[in-house]
C-alpha positions as CSV (number, residue, x, y, z in Angstrom):
1,X,-21.8,-52.9,-2.9
2,X,-19.7,-51.6,-0.1
3,X,-18.6,-48.0,-0.5
4,X,-15.0,-49.4,-0.1
5,X,-14.9,-52.8,-1.6
6,X,-12.3,-55.4,-2.6
7,X,-11.6,-55.1,-6.3
8,X,-11.9,-58.6,-7.8
9,X,-10.0,-58.7,-11.0
10,X,-9.4,-62.2,-12.1
11,X,-10.6,-65.7,-11.4
12,X,-8.5,-68.9,-11.7
13,X,-11.0,-71.5,-10.6
14,X,-9.5,-74.6,-9.0
15,X,-6.0,-73.5,-8.2
16,X,-4.0,-70.2,-7.8
17,X,-1.4,-69.4,-10.4
18,X,2.2,-68.2,-9.9
19,X,3.1,-64.6,-10.4
20,X,4.7,-65.4,-13.7
21,X,1.6,-67.3,-14.8
22,X,-0.7,-64.4,-13.9
23,X,1.5,-62.0,-15.8
24,X,1.4,-64.2,-18.8
25,X,-2.3,-64.9,-18.7
26,X,-3.8,-61.6,-17.4
27,X,-0.9,-59.1,-17.6
28,X,-1.1,-58.6,-13.8
29,X,0.9,-59.8,-10.8
30,X,-0.8,-62.0,-8.2
31,X,0.5,-62.8,-4.7
32,X,0.2,-65.5,-2.1
33,X,0.6,-65.1,1.7
34,X,4.1,-66.7,1.3
35,X,5.1,-63.8,-0.9
36,X,3.7,-61.2,1.5
37,X,5.5,-62.7,4.4
38,X,8.8,-62.4,2.5
39,X,8.0,-58.9,1.2
40,X,7.1,-57.5,4.6
41,X,9.9,-59.4,6.4
42,X,7.5,-61.3,8.7
43,X,9.4,-64.6,8.8
44,X,11.9,-63.5,11.5
45,X,8.9,-62.7,13.7
46,X,7.3,-66.1,13.2
47,X,10.5,-67.8,14.0
48,X,10.6,-65.9,17.3
49,X,7.1,-67.1,18.1
50,X,5.4,-63.8,17.2
51,X,2.3,-65.0,15.4
52,X,-0.6,-63.0,17.0
53,X,-1.2,-65.7,19.6
54,X,-3.5,-64.5,22.3
55,X,-4.7,-61.4,20.4
56,X,-8.1,-60.9,18.7
57,X,-8.9,-59.2,15.4
58,X,-12.4,-58.0,14.9
59,X,-13.6,-57.6,11.3
60,X,-16.9,-55.8,10.6
61,X,-18.9,-56.4,7.4
62,X,-22.5,-56.3,6.2
63,X,-24.1,-59.7,5.7
64,X,-20.8,-61.7,6.0
65,X,-20.3,-65.0,4.2
66,X,-22.0,-68.3,4.9
67,X,-18.9,-70.3,4.0
68,X,-16.2,-68.2,5.7
69,X,-14.9,-71.0,8.0
70,X,-14.6,-73.5,5.2
71,X,-13.1,-71.0,2.9
72,X,-10.5,-70.0,5.4
73,X,-9.7,-73.7,6.0
74,X,-9.1,-74.3,2.3
75,X,-7.1,-71.1,2.0
76,X,-4.9,-72.0,4.9
77,X,-4.3,-75.6,3.8
78,X,-3.3,-74.5,0.3
79,X,-0.5,-72.3,1.7
80,X,0.7,-74.6,4.5
81,X,-0.8,-72.6,7.3
82,X,-2.9,-73.9,10.1
83,X,-6.4,-72.4,10.1
84,X,-8.1,-70.7,13.0
85,X,-11.7,-70.7,14.2
86,X,-13.7,-67.7,13.1
87,X,-16.3,-66.6,15.7
88,X,-19.3,-65.2,13.8
89,X,-21.4,-62.5,15.6
90,X,-24.7,-61.7,13.8
91,X,-25.8,-58.2,14.7
92,X,-29.5,-57.8,14.0
93,X,-31.6,-59.9,11.8
94,X,-29.0,-60.8,9.1
95,X,-31.0,-62.1,6.1
96,X,-30.4,-65.6,4.7
97,X,-27.6,-65.5,2.1
98,X,-28.8,-65.2,-1.5
99,X,-26.1,-65.8,-4.2
100,X,-28.3,-64.0,-6.7
101,X,-28.2,-60.8,-4.6
102,X,-25.3,-58.7,-5.7
103,X,-25.3,-56.9,-2.3
104,X,-24.9,-60.3,-0.6
105,X,-22.1,-61.6,-2.9
106,X,-20.3,-58.2,-2.9
107,X,-20.1,-58.2,0.9
108,X,-19.3,-62.0,1.0
109,X,-16.3,-61.3,-1.2
110,X,-15.3,-58.4,1.0
111,X,-15.6,-60.6,4.1
112,X,-13.5,-63.4,2.5
113,X,-10.8,-60.9,1.6
114,X,-10.8,-59.4,5.1
115,X,-10.6,-62.6,7.0
116,X,-8.0,-64.3,4.8
117,X,-5.7,-61.3,4.8
118,X,-5.8,-60.8,8.5
119,X,-5.0,-64.5,9.0
120,X,-2.2,-64.4,6.4
121,X,-0.3,-61.9,8.6
122,X,-1.3,-63.1,12.1
123,X,-1.9,-66.8,11.7
124,X,-2.5,-67.5,15.4
125,X,-4.7,-64.5,16.2
126,X,-8.3,-65.1,17.0
127,X,-10.7,-63.7,14.5
128,X,-14.2,-62.4,15.3
129,X,-16.4,-61.6,12.3
130,X,-19.3,-59.3,12.9
131,X,-22.1,-59.6,10.3
132,X,-24.5,-56.7,10.3
133,X,-28.0,-56.8,8.9
134,X,-28.0,-53.5,6.9
135,X,-25.7,-52.8,3.9
136,X,-23.3,-50.0,4.5
137,X,-23.4,-47.5,1.7
138,X,-23.0,-43.7,1.3
139,X,-24.1,-41.4,4.0
140,X,-25.2,-42.9,7.3
141,X,-26.8,-46.0,5.8
142,X,-25.7,-49.1,7.6
143,X,-23.1,-47.3,9.8
144,X,-25.2,-47.0,13.0
145,X,-25.5,-50.8,13.0
146,X,-21.8,-51.2,12.5
147,X,-20.9,-48.7,15.3
148,X,-23.4,-50.3,17.7
149,X,-21.9,-53.7,17.0
150,X,-18.4,-52.4,17.6
151,X,-19.3,-50.7,20.8
152,X,-21.0,-53.8,22.1
153,X,-17.9,-55.9,21.5
154,X,-15.6,-53.3,23.0
155,X,-17.7,-53.0,26.1
156,X,-17.6,-56.8,26.5
157,X,-13.8,-56.9,26.2
158,X,-13.8,-58.6,22.8
159,X,-11.1,-57.5,20.4
160,X,-7.7,-55.9,20.4
161,X,-7.8,-54.3,16.9
162,X,-10.8,-53.6,14.7
163,X,-10.5,-53.6,10.9
164,X,-13.0,-51.6,8.9
165,X,-12.9,-52.2,5.1
166,X,-15.7,-49.8,4.4
167,X,-16.3,-46.1,4.2
168,X,-18.6,-43.3,3.0
169,X,-17.6,-40.0,1.4
170,X,-17.8,-37.2,4.0
171,X,-19.8,-35.1,1.5
172,X,-22.6,-37.6,1.4
173,X,-23.5,-37.3,5.1
174,X,-26.6,-35.3,5.9
175,X,-25.8,-31.6,6.7
176,X,-22.4,-31.6,5.1
177,X,-23.2,-29.0,2.5
178,X,-24.3,-26.5,5.1
179,X,-21.3,-27.2,7.3
180,X,-23.3,-29.3,9.8
181,X,-21.1,-32.3,10.6
182,X,-23.3,-33.7,13.4
183,X,-24.3,-36.7,11.5
184,X,-20.7,-37.9,11.4
185,X,-19.9,-36.6,14.9
186,X,-22.9,-38.6,16.3
187,X,-21.4,-41.8,14.9
188,X,-18.1,-41.6,16.7
189,X,-19.2,-43.2,19.9
190,X,-17.7,-46.5,19.1
191,X,-14.3,-45.0,18.4
192,X,-14.4,-43.0,21.6
193,X,-15.3,-46.2,23.4
194,X,-12.3,-47.9,21.7
195,X,-10.0,-45.2,22.9
196,X,-11.2,-45.6,26.5
197,X,-10.7,-49.4,26.3
198,X,-7.3,-49.3,24.5
199,X,-8.6,-50.9,21.3
200,X,-6.9,-50.0,18.0
201,X,-9.3,-49.0,15.2
202,X,-8.3,-49.1,11.5
203,X,-10.0,-47.9,8.4
204,X,-9.4,-48.4,4.7
205,X,-8.6,-45.0,3.1
206,X,-10.7,-45.8,0.0
207,X,-10.2,-46.8,-3.7
208,X,-10.9,-43.4,-5.3
209,X,-7.6,-41.7,-5.0
210,X,-8.1,-38.0,-4.0
211,X,-11.8,-38.2,-4.8
212,X,-14.5,-40.8,-3.9
213,X,-18.1,-41.8,-4.8
214,X,-21.1,-39.5,-4.7
215,X,-24.4,-40.5,-3.0
216,X,-25.5,-42.6,-5.9
217,X,-22.4,-44.8,-5.5
218,X,-21.8,-44.9,-9.3
219,X,-20.0,-41.7,-10.0
220,X,-17.1,-39.8,-8.4
221,X,-16.9,-36.2,-7.2
222,X,-15.0,-34.1,-9.8
223,X,-12.9,-32.5,-7.0
224,X,-11.0,-33.7,-3.9
225,X,-13.0,-35.3,-1.1
226,X,-12.3,-37.7,1.8
227,X,-14.2,-40.5,3.5
228,X,-15.2,-41.6,7.0
229,X,-14.3,-43.5,9.1
230,X,-10.8,-43.3,7.6
231,X,-10.7,-39.6,8.1
232,X,-11.5,-39.8,11.8
233,X,-8.6,-38.8,14.1
234,X,-9.4,-41.8,16.3
235,X,-8.9,-44.2,13.4
236,X,-5.6,-45.2,11.8
237,X,-6.1,-44.7,8.0
238,X,-4.6,-47.5,5.9
239,X,-3.8,-46.5,2.3
240,X,-2.6,-48.6,-0.6
241,X,0.6,-49.4,-2.4
242,X,1.6,-51.6,-5.3
243,X,4.2,-54.3,-4.6
244,X,6.6,-55.5,-7.3
245,X,7.6,-59.0,-6.3
246,X,9.1,-62.1,-7.9
247,X,7.6,-65.6,-7.3
248,X,9.5,-65.8,-4.0
249,X,8.3,-62.5,-2.7
250,X,11.5,-60.6,-3.2
251,X,11.1,-57.0,-4.5
252,X,12.0,-56.4,-8.1
253,X,11.4,-52.6,-7.6
254,X,10.5,-50.3,-4.8
255,X,6.8,-50.0,-3.7
256,X,4.7,-47.5,-5.6
257,X,1.3,-46.0,-5.1
258,X,-1.8,-48.2,-5.8
259,X,-3.3,-46.8,-9.0
260,X,-4.9,-49.2,-11.4
261,X,-8.5,-50.6,-11.1
262,X,-8.7,-48.0,-8.3
263,X,-6.3,-45.7,-6.5
264,X,-5.2,-45.4,-2.9
265,X,-7.5,-42.9,-1.1
266,X,-5.8,-39.9,0.5
267,X,-6.2,-36.2,1.1
268,X,-7.6,-33.7,3.6
269,X,-10.7,-34.2,5.7
270,X,-13.3,-31.4,5.4
271,X,-14.8,-32.4,8.8
272,X,-11.8,-32.9,11.2
273,X,-9.0,-30.5,12.1
274,X,-5.4,-31.6,12.1
275,X,-4.9,-33.8,15.2
276,X,-1.9,-33.1,17.4
277,X,-0.1,-36.3,16.3
278,X,0.1,-34.8,12.8
279,X,1.7,-31.5,13.9
280,X,5.0,-32.8,12.7
281,X,3.6,-33.0,9.1
282,X,1.6,-29.8,9.2
283,X,3.5,-28.5,6.2
284,X,1.7,-31.2,4.2
285,X,-1.5,-31.6,6.1
286,X,-2.2,-27.9,6.7
287,X,-5.0,-27.4,9.2
288,X,-6.9,-30.6,8.4
289,X,-6.7,-34.2,9.3
290,X,-4.7,-35.8,6.5
291,X,-5.0,-39.4,5.3
292,X,-3.7,-42.1,4.9
293,X,-1.4,-42.7,7.9
294,X,0.3,-45.8,6.6
295,X,-0.1,-48.1,3.6
296,X,0.0,-51.7,2.7
297,X,-0.6,-53.8,-0.5
298,X,-3.8,-52.9,-2.4
299,X,-3.1,-52.8,-6.1
300,X,-5.1,-55.2,-8.3
301,X,-1.9,-55.5,-10.4
302,X,-0.3,-57.3,-7.5
303,X,-3.5,-58.4,-5.9
304,X,-4.0,-61.2,-3.3
305,X,-5.2,-64.7,-3.9
306,X,-8.3,-65.5,-2.0
307,X,-10.5,-68.6,-1.9
308,X,-14.3,-68.5,-1.7
309,X,-17.3,-70.8,-2.1
310,X,-20.2,-68.6,-1.0
311,X,-21.5,-68.7,-4.6
312,X,-21.6,-72.4,-5.6
313,X,-21.5,-71.4,-9.3
314,X,-18.2,-69.5,-8.9
315,X,-16.3,-71.4,-6.1
316,X,-12.6,-71.2,-6.4
317,X,-9.6,-68.8,-6.4
318,X,-9.7,-65.2,-7.3
319,X,-7.3,-62.2,-7.3
320,X,-8.6,-59.3,-5.2
321,X,-7.2,-55.9,-4.1
322,X,-8.1,-52.5,-2.9
323,X,-7.5,-50.8,0.4
324,X,-10.0,-53.3,1.7
325,X,-7.0,-55.7,1.5
326,X,-4.6,-53.2,3.2
327,X,-6.6,-52.7,6.4
328,X,-6.8,-56.4,7.4
329,X,-3.2,-56.8,6.5
330,X,-2.3,-54.1,8.8
331,X,-4.7,-55.4,11.5
332,X,-2.5,-58.5,11.5
333,X,0.6,-56.3,12.0
334,X,-1.1,-54.6,15.0
335,X,-2.0,-58.0,16.5
336,X,1.6,-59.0,16.3
337,X,2.7,-55.8,18.0
338,X,0.1,-56.4,20.7
339,X,1.6,-59.8,21.3
340,X,5.1,-58.4,21.6
341,X,3.9,-55.7,24.0
342,X,1.9,-58.1,26.0
343,X,-1.1,-55.7,26.0
344,X,-3.3,-53.7,23.7
345,X,-1.7,-50.7,22.1
346,X,-4.9,-48.7,21.6
347,X,-4.9,-45.7,19.3
348,X,-1.5,-46.1,17.7
349,X,-1.4,-42.8,15.7
350,X,0.8,-40.9,18.2
351,X,3.3,-43.8,18.3
352,X,3.2,-44.1,14.5
353,X,4.1,-40.5,13.9
354,X,6.7,-40.6,16.6
355,X,8.4,-43.5,14.9
356,X,8.1,-41.6,11.6
357,X,9.8,-38.6,13.1
358,X,12.7,-40.9,14.1
359,X,12.8,-42.9,10.8
360,X,15.0,-40.7,8.7
361,X,17.9,-41.2,11.2
362,X,16.9,-44.6,12.6
363,X,16.0,-47.5,10.3
364,X,15.2,-49.7,13.2
365,X,11.7,-48.1,13.3
366,X,10.8,-50.3,10.4
367,X,9.0,-47.5,8.6
368,X,9.8,-47.6,4.9
369,X,9.3,-44.4,2.9
370,X,7.4,-44.7,-0.4
371,X,8.9,-42.0,-2.6
372,X,9.0,-43.3,-6.2
373,X,7.0,-40.3,-7.7
374,X,3.8,-42.2,-8.5
375,X,0.5,-40.7,-7.5
376,X,-3.1,-41.4,-6.6
377,X,-4.8,-39.2,-9.2
378,X,-8.0,-40.9,-10.2
379,X,-11.2,-40.2,-12.2
380,X,-9.9,-37.0,-13.6
381,X,-9.0,-35.5,-10.1
382,X,-5.3,-34.8,-9.6
383,X,-4.1,-36.5,-6.5
384,X,-1.0,-36.6,-4.5
385,X,2.5,-37.8,-5.3
386,X,4.6,-40.2,-3.3
387,X,7.6,-38.1,-2.4
388,X,10.3,-38.2,0.4
389,X,8.6,-38.1,3.8
390,X,4.9,-37.9,4.6
391,X,2.5,-37.5,1.7
392,X,-1.2,-38.0,1.1
393,X,-0.6,-40.8,-1.3
394,X,0.9,-43.3,1.2
395,X,1.1,-41.5,4.5
396,X,4.4,-42.2,6.4
397,X,5.0,-45.1,3.9
398,X,4.9,-48.8,4.5
399,X,6.7,-51.3,6.8
400,X,9.5,-53.8,7.4
401,X,7.6,-55.9,9.9
402,X,10.6,-57.5,11.6
403,X,11.7,-54.0,12.7
404,X,8.3,-52.2,12.8
405,X,6.4,-54.6,15.1
406,X,8.9,-54.5,18.0
407,X,9.3,-50.7,17.5
408,X,5.6,-50.1,17.6
409,X,5.2,-52.4,20.6
410,X,7.8,-50.4,22.5
411,X,6.6,-46.9,21.3
412,X,3.0,-47.8,22.0
C-alpha cells in the first residue's frame, strides 16, 4: 500500500448517500463535490469563468487504475459536471492490473481519489496521470521512478502543478540514523527542476499525525517524525482538516483537525532547516522546516464520495479520506490561481506565508485560521494543537477560495 494512502471507510454500492443518510447508517459524514464547492466558496469563481481552463494538473501514482477515464466520467455525470480527458503516461513497464493484488487495488483507489478530487475543484483543468511501474513504499523504494517521471514531464513543459499523495518517513531512508541525508538529497532533482520551470509541487503531509510508519509499513514510530516529500522546502505540504457541513455544504461548526481513522501529518523535519519563507513563524518552527503549510479536507468522518470500477467485484461508490484527498483538492486550487494569473505560479510557499502575514489584518487574503483547539495526536504520540496563527496541526489554516485564489494569483 502507499505510505500515504486514501483511507477508504465505507462503501455504498450503486449510489452515494446524503450526509444525513451517512450519519444515520455509519455515524460519519460524507461529502459530494457540490458540498465542497459551497464550503470552500468556489462557486463565485466558477461564475466568473475561473474553472482551471488552460492549466494542467499532474498526478503521480504507482500502477494507476485501468478504469480511471470511465470512473471519472461516471463521477462527473452523477454530480452534474462535464468530465475531462485524462492523459495516462506509463513510466516504465507498468504491470497488467490484477484486482487480486492488494498493491494494485490500493494504488488504484489512491489514483481514483486523486483524479476525482482534482477534477471536483478545477473541472476544466487538464489532468495528466503518471503511472509508475514500482510501488512507492518506505525508504527510497519507488521514489526514483516517480522523480524521474516528474522531471521528464517538467522538461517537456507538461504540467503547471504536481500533486503527490505519497510519502515516506524521513527516518526510513538509508543513512538517516547516522545523520547522512544524502539518500533524500539525491532525490530532490525533480523539485529543483520544477523550481527552475515555475511548476508548483504539492505533497500530502501524511496520515500519522506527529508520527508516521516505520520501515515495515505496519507500525508507527513511538516518537515525533516527519515524512518526505512533504517535508521538502521546495514542496508545499498539504495537511488535513475535518469539515462539518450540512447537506448543502454550509458549515455547522468551524473546521477542526483531521483526527479519526488517521490524523493530519505535521511537525518538524529532521533533515531540512527552516526555509526563509518560514522565518515569520520561527517561534513555532524553531530551526527546522515545519509542516504542513496549509490544509484541506481529509477526515474520514467527512470523507469524499468517489466512484471506481477497477475491481469488478466491488464497483460503486465509496467514502474516502486522508491527506491523499487534501493534496489533489489543493492542486485544483492552484490550477484556478494559475488561470487567474495567466501563468504558472511556481513554488508558492513564499507567497503563501506572505499572505498569512497579512491575514490577521486583511481577510481578503482568503486564508482562514483553524484554531478550535483540536490536535493531531496519533498512535500514542502527542501531536500539535490547532491554535490561533500558524501551527503544526494545520499550518497557516485553510482557505476561502473566492478570496484566496485571486490573492494567491496576485501575490505569486
